[in-house]
C-alpha positions in Angstrom: 33.0 33.2 -39.1 36.0 31.3 -37.6 38.0 31.2 -34.6 41.6 30.2 -34.5 44.0 29.5 -31.6 46.8 27.4 -30.6 47.4 25.3 -27.4 50.5 23.5 -26.7 51.7 23.4 -30.2 48.2 22.4 -31.6 46.8 24.4 -34.1 43.1 24.6 -33.8 40.4 26.4 -36.1 36.7 26.5 -35.2 34.2 27.2 -37.8 31.5 28.9 -35.8 28.3 28.3 -37.8 29.0 24.6 -38.6 30.7 23.8 -35.3 33.4 22.0 -37.2 36.8 21.8 -35.6 40.0 21.4 -37.5 43.2 20.7 -36.2 45.7 22.1 -38.9 49.4 22.6 -39.5 51.0 25.9 -38.9 51.3 26.6 -42.6 47.3 26.4 -42.9 46.9 28.3 -39.6 49.0 31.2 -41.0 47.3 31.2 -44.3 44.0 31.8 -42.6 44.9 35.2 -41.7 44.8 36.3 -45.5 42.6 33.6 -46.9 39.4 35.7 -47.1 41.2 39.0 -47.7 43.9 38.2 -50.5 44.2 36.1 -53.7 46.8 33.3 -54.1 49.7 35.7 -55.3 49.0 37.9 -52.4 49.0 35.3 -49.7 52.3 33.9 -51.4 53.8 37.4 -51.1 52.8 37.6 -47.4 54.2 34.2 -46.5 57.0 33.7 -48.9 59.6 34.4 -46.1 58.3 31.3 -44.1 57.1 28.7 -46.6 57.6 27.8 -50.3 55.2 28.8 -53.1 54.1 25.1 -53.7 53.4 24.7 -49.9 51.3 27.8 -49.8 49.3 26.7 -52.9 48.9 23.3 -51.4 47.7 25.0 -48.0 45.1 27.1 -50.1 43.8 23.9 -51.9 43.2 22.4 -48.6 41.2 25.3 -47.3 39.2 25.6 -50.6 38.1 22.0 -50.3 36.9 22.6 -46.6 34.9 25.4 -47.8 33.4 23.2 -50.8 32.5 20.7 -48.2 30.6 23.5 -46.0 33.1 23.0 -43.2 34.8 26.2 -43.0 33.3 29.6 -43.5 29.9 28.2 -43.4 27.2 30.9 -43.7 25.0 31.8 -40.7 21.6 30.0 -40.8 20.8 30.5 -37.1 19.6 33.9 -37.4 16.5 32.6 -39.5 15.4 30.5 -36.5 15.0 33.8 -34.2 11.4 34.8 -35.2 10.4 31.1 -34.6 12.1 31.2 -31.2 10.5 34.5 -30.3 7.0 33.5 -31.3 7.0 29.8 -29.7 4.3 29.1 -27.2 5.7 29.4 -23.7 6.1 25.9 -22.2 7.4 25.7 -18.4 9.6 22.5 -17.9 11.6 23.3 -14.9 11.1 24.8 -11.5 13.7 25.9 -8.9 11.7 25.5 -5.5 13.3 27.8 -2.9 12.4 25.1 -0.1 14.2 27.2 2.6 15.0 30.9 2.7 17.2 30.1 5.6 20.8 28.7 6.0 23.2 27.3 8.5 26.2 28.8 6.7 27.5 32.5 6.4 29.0 32.2 3.1 30.8 35.4 2.1 29.8 35.7 -1.6 26.2 34.3 -1.1 24.2 36.3 -3.6 21.0 35.2 -1.7 22.0 37.2 1.4 22.7 34.0 3.5 19.4 32.7 2.5 17.2 35.5 3.1 16.9 36.8 -0.8 15.9 40.4 -0.1 13.4 39.5 2.5 13.1 37.4 5.8 13.9 34.2 6.8 11.0 31.7 5.5 10.4 28.0 4.8 8.2 26.8 2.3 5.1 25.0 3.2 3.9 21.7 1.6 0.8 23.5 0.4 3.0 26.0 -1.6 5.1 23.1 -3.0 2.3 21.0 -4.1 0.6 24.1 -6.0 3.9 24.6 -7.6 3.8 20.8 -8.9 0.3 21.6 -10.0 1.1 24.7 -11.8 4.0 23.0 -13.6 2.0 20.3 -14.7 -0.6 22.6 -16.2 2.0 25.1 -17.8 4.3 22.3 -19.2 1.6 21.4 -21.9 2.4 18.2 -23.8 6.0 17.9 -22.3 6.7 14.8 -20.5 9.8 15.1 -18.6 9.8 17.8 -16.0 12.7 19.1 -13.7 12.3 20.2 -9.9 15.4 21.8 -8.4 15.3 22.0 -4.3 17.3 25.0 -3.6 17.8 27.6 -0.8 19.3 28.7 1.7 19.8 25.2 2.8 17.0 22.8 1.7 17.8 20.2 4.2 16.4 22.6 6.9 13.3 22.0 5.5 13.8 18.3 4.4 10.2 17.0 5.6 8.5 19.3 3.1 10.9 18.3 0.4 9.6 14.7 1.1 5.9 15.6 1.0 6.5 17.5 -2.3 8.4 14.4 -3.7 5.7 12.2 -2.7 3.0 14.2 -4.2 4.4 14.7 -7.5 5.1 10.9 -7.7 1.5 10.3 -6.8 0.2 12.4 -9.6 2.7 12.0 -12.5 1.5 8.8 -14.3 -2.1 10.2 -14.4 -0.9 13.3 -16.0 1.6 11.7 -18.4 4.5 13.6 -16.5 8.0 12.1 -15.4 9.5 14.2 -12.6 13.3 14.5 -12.1 14.4 15.8 -8.9 17.6 17.6 -8.0 18.6 19.0 -4.4 21.4 21.3 -3.5 23.0 21.1 -0.2 25.9 22.5 2.0 26.1 19.2 3.9 26.0 20.5 7.5 22.5 18.4 8.1 23.2 15.5 5.7 23.0 12.2 7.6 22.5 8.5 6.4 18.7 8.7 6.5 18.5 11.8 4.4 21.2 10.4 1.9 19.2 7.2 1.5 16.2 9.2 0.6 17.9 11.4 -1.8 19.6 8.3 -3.3 16.2 6.8 -4.0 14.4 9.8 -5.1 16.7 12.5 -6.5 18.0 12.3 -10.1 20.9 14.6 -9.2 22.8 15.8 -6.0 24.8 19.1 -5.9 27.3 19.2 -3.1 28.5 22.8 -2.1 32.4 22.6 -1.4 35.1 25.2 -2.5 38.3 23.0 -2.5 40.9 23.1 -0.1 40.2 23.4 3.7 41.7 26.7 4.0 39.7 28.1 1.0 36.6 26.5 1.8 36.6 27.6 5.4 37.6 31.2 4.7 34.7 31.6 2.5 32.1 29.2 4.0 32.0 29.5 7.6 29.3 28.4 10.0 27.1 31.1 11.9 29.7 30.9 14.7 32.7 31.4 12.4 33.9 27.7 12.5 34.9 26.0 9.3 32.5 23.8 7.5 35.2 21.3 5.7 35.8 19.1 8.3 32.1 18.3 9.0 31.1 17.9 5.3 34.0 16.3 3.3 33.4 12.7 4.8 29.7 13.1 4.2 30.1 14.1 0.7 33.0 11.4 -0.1 30.2 9.1 1.2 27.4 10.5 -0.9 29.5 10.4 -4.1 30.4 6.7 -3.6 27.1 5.7 -2.7 25.7 7.2 -6.1 28.5 5.3 -7.7 30.5 8.5 -8.8 27.7 9.5 -11.2 24.5 11.7 -11.1 26.1 14.3 -8.6 28.7 16.8 -8.5 30.6 18.9 -6.0 30.3 22.5 -6.9 32.6 25.1 -5.7 33.4 28.7 -6.1 36.8 30.5 -6.6 37.4 34.1 -5.9 40.1 36.6 -5.9 41.7 34.8 -3.0 42.3 31.8 -4.7 43.2 32.5 -8.2 45.2 29.2 -7.9 41.9 27.3 -8.2 43.3 24.6 -10.2 44.9 23.4 -7.0 41.4 23.3 -5.6 40.0 21.1 -8.5 43.0 18.9 -8.1 42.3 18.6 -4.5 38.8 17.5 -4.8 39.8 15.2 -7.5 42.3 13.8 -4.9 39.5 13.4 -2.4 38.0 10.9 -4.7 35.4 13.1 -6.4 34.9 12.1 -10.2 32.2 15.0 -11.0 33.6 18.6 -10.1 32.5 22.1 -10.8 34.6 25.1 -9.6 33.2 28.0 -10.9 34.2 31.9 -10.8 32.4 34.1 -8.2 30.3 37.1 -9.5 30.3 39.9 -7.2 30.4 43.6 -6.9 33.8 45.1 -7.4 33.8 46.7 -4.0 34.2 43.1 -2.4 37.7 42.2 -1.9 36.9 38.7 -3.2 35.6 39.9 -6.4 37.4 39.0 -9.7 38.6 42.0 -11.7 39.6 42.5 -15.3 43.3 42.7 -14.2 43.0 39.1 -12.9 42.1 37.8 -16.3 45.6 37.0 -17.4 46.3 34.9 -14.3 43.0 33.3 -14.8 43.7 32.1 -18.1 46.9 30.9 -17.3 45.3 28.8 -14.4 42.7 27.3 -16.9 45.6 26.3 -19.1 47.3 24.7 -16.1 44.0 22.9 -15.2 43.6 21.8 -18.6 47.2 20.2 -18.8 46.6 18.5 -15.3 43.3 17.0 -16.4 45.0 15.7 -19.4 47.7 14.1 -17.6 45.5 12.6 -15.2 43.3 10.9 -17.9 46.3 9.7 -19.7 47.2 8.0 -16.5 44.0 6.5 -16.0 42.7 8.8 -13.3 39.7 10.3 -14.9 37.5 12.6 -13.6 35.2 15.3 -15.0 35.5 18.9 -15.0 32.0 20.5 -15.5 33.2 23.6 -17.3 35.2 21.7 -19.8 32.3 19.6 -20.8 31.8 20.2 -24.6 29.8 18.1 -27.3 31.2 18.7 -30.6 29.0 16.3 -32.5 25.4 17.1 -31.8 25.4 19.7 -29.1 22.5 21.4 -27.8 19.3 22.1 -29.7 19.1 25.4 -31.9 16.8 26.9 -29.3 19.2 26.2 -26.3 22.0 27.5 -28.4 20.3 30.9 -29.1 18.8 31.4 -25.5 20.6 29.5 -23.0 18.9 28.2 -19.9 15.4 29.5 -20.7 15.1 31.3 -17.5 11.7 33.4 -17.5 10.3 31.2 -20.0 11.0 27.5 -19.5 12.5 27.6 -16.1 11.1 29.6 -13.1 11.8 30.0 -9.6 9.4 29.7 -6.6 9.8 31.5 -3.4 8.6 30.0 -0.2 5.3 32.4 -0.2 4.6 30.9 -3.8 5.6 33.9 -5.7 7.2 33.3 -9.3 10.4 34.8 -10.7 12.4 34.4 -13.7 15.3 32.4 -12.0 16.6 31.9 -8.4 19.0 34.9 -8.9 15.9 37.2 -9.3 14.2 36.0 -6.2 12.9 38.7 -4.0 13.3 41.6 -6.4 9.8 43.0 -6.8 10.2 44.4 -10.0 10.6 40.6 -11.4 7.6 39.2 -9.8 5.9 37.1 -12.7 2.7 35.9 -10.8 2.3 33.1 -8.0 1.5 29.4 -7.9 -2.1 30.2 -7.7 -2.2 32.5 -10.6 0.5 31.3 -12.8 2.5 33.7 -15.0 0.5 37.1 -15.2 3.2 39.6 -15.9 3.7 38.3 -19.5 5.9 41.6 -20.0 8.7 40.1 -18.0 8.4 37.0 -19.7 8.5 38.8 -23.2 11.8 40.4 -22.2 13.5 37.1 -21.4 12.1 35.7 -24.6 13.9 38.3 -26.4 17.3 37.3 -24.6 18.9 35.6 -27.7 22.3 35.9 -29.0 21.1 37.9 -32.0 19.4 40.7 -29.7 22.5 41.2 -27.8 24.9 43.4 -29.8 28.0 42.4 -27.9 27.1 38.5 -28.6 25.9 39.0 -32.2 29.3 38.7 -33.7 31.2 36.7 -31.0 32.7 33.4 -32.1 31.7 31.9 -28.7 27.9 32.7 -28.9 26.5 29.1 -29.6 28.4 27.8 -26.7 27.5 30.2 -24.0 24.1 31.2 -25.6 24.7 34.9 -24.5 25.8 34.1 -20.9 23.6 34.4 -17.8 21.1 37.2 -17.8 21.1 37.7 -14.2 24.8 38.5 -14.3 23.9 40.8 -17.1 21.3 42.7 -14.9 23.5 42.8 -11.9 26.4 44.3 -13.7 24.8 46.7 -16.1 21.1 46.9 -15.2 19.8 45.1 -18.2 19.3 41.7 -19.5 21.2 42.0 -22.9 24.7 43.6 -21.9 26.8 40.6 -21.1 29.1 40.4 -18.0 32.3 41.3 -19.7 34.7 39.6 -17.4 32.5 36.3 -17.5 32.7 36.2 -21.2 36.3 36.4 -21.4 36.6 33.4 -18.8 34.0 31.4 -20.5 35.9 31.8 -24.1 39.0 30.5 -22.4 37.0 27.5 -20.9 35.9 26.6 -24.4 39.2 26.8 -26.2 40.4 24.4 -23.1 37.7 22.3 -23.4 38.0 21.7 -27.5 41.6 21.1 -26.9 41.0 18.3 -24.5 38.4 17.0 -26.8 40.8 17.1 -29.7 43.5 15.2 -27.7 41.0 12.6 -26.8 40.0 12.2 -30.5 
């Protein structure tokens, strides 16, 4: 299988199964429309009004050589790995600790109901957090490197417990042959110098929530009294980014139907001095006025193209910054298992509610039908785990023949469930945006190479 497209006069051909990317001329690009269906004479007949016979024959020869070198129309070997993926022994390598089901912002698009997650406002105790660490050590088998994400709500509302959990994990990691890497996400309202110093010393990564321009951010991320949050948090975030030498963090925003010109928000964040930027599309029920609709896709595609050109120009002028959704590795890339199953939610990655209940990921927390166990029992609802183990691109009919399947790994299962009520039917609007982002990312990489 191949996927071909053009961008700014560049003709790009992706071989899906090998991952090879070819920059070709227009002649070869046109021949590919008929290469697998017609013989040489048939292709010449189709294209003779545009190219000479010799040109067409030379183009066909180039393609023949790529096929012989197993760089084009490479057979699919990934499907043979599926039985191994489904039968592998479950090993948990990451936890998302919901340290606070409470928040000091009232973000309009919050999937967590402003931190409540279908329940009551609640803070995690140090006891529950420590039990989660013990459970992870036990469930991780021989794996050494383990990930802990402090999430909310707003984790800084329970920062004392965050510190207790970190210190407990550090005190027992060596004796258990483990290495913990911590991440914390914050809206910044409670961030101060003391907390930032602790985060910089103990957290591998820092996620800073900010949507972009002041009017965009304050419309969707107000405080409880309705005041905006932009003026309060931007200076703190700028200081945090600089204190981490512009690495091991990212500013994470959300765009909605209210700001389909979101490339302006990305560039605004870059102009503020941030070098690690993520601005992602909202996923919301279509009854919400800010929800992205299928009719918005053409405008969004143009905006991604505009953003691509802006990033390219900035980098050419020595003003580099990284846009998370345009990150792509065309050399090694993710391992085979990650290509097939994605984030590992429900299997390698679990979320822990403040009371110690276990869920497949943060977006399922508070849904009784997805409770998998507790920090005391570990995973006991293995039926849920099996359902998530079977979420690979070959078990999803819409993904099986999609050219982007090894880059998106079938998409977010929570988005699938929220859209269709099952785990295998992908969120179609999200798929289309993802495919456009992949095309933009490959183009940028090709320009750099």
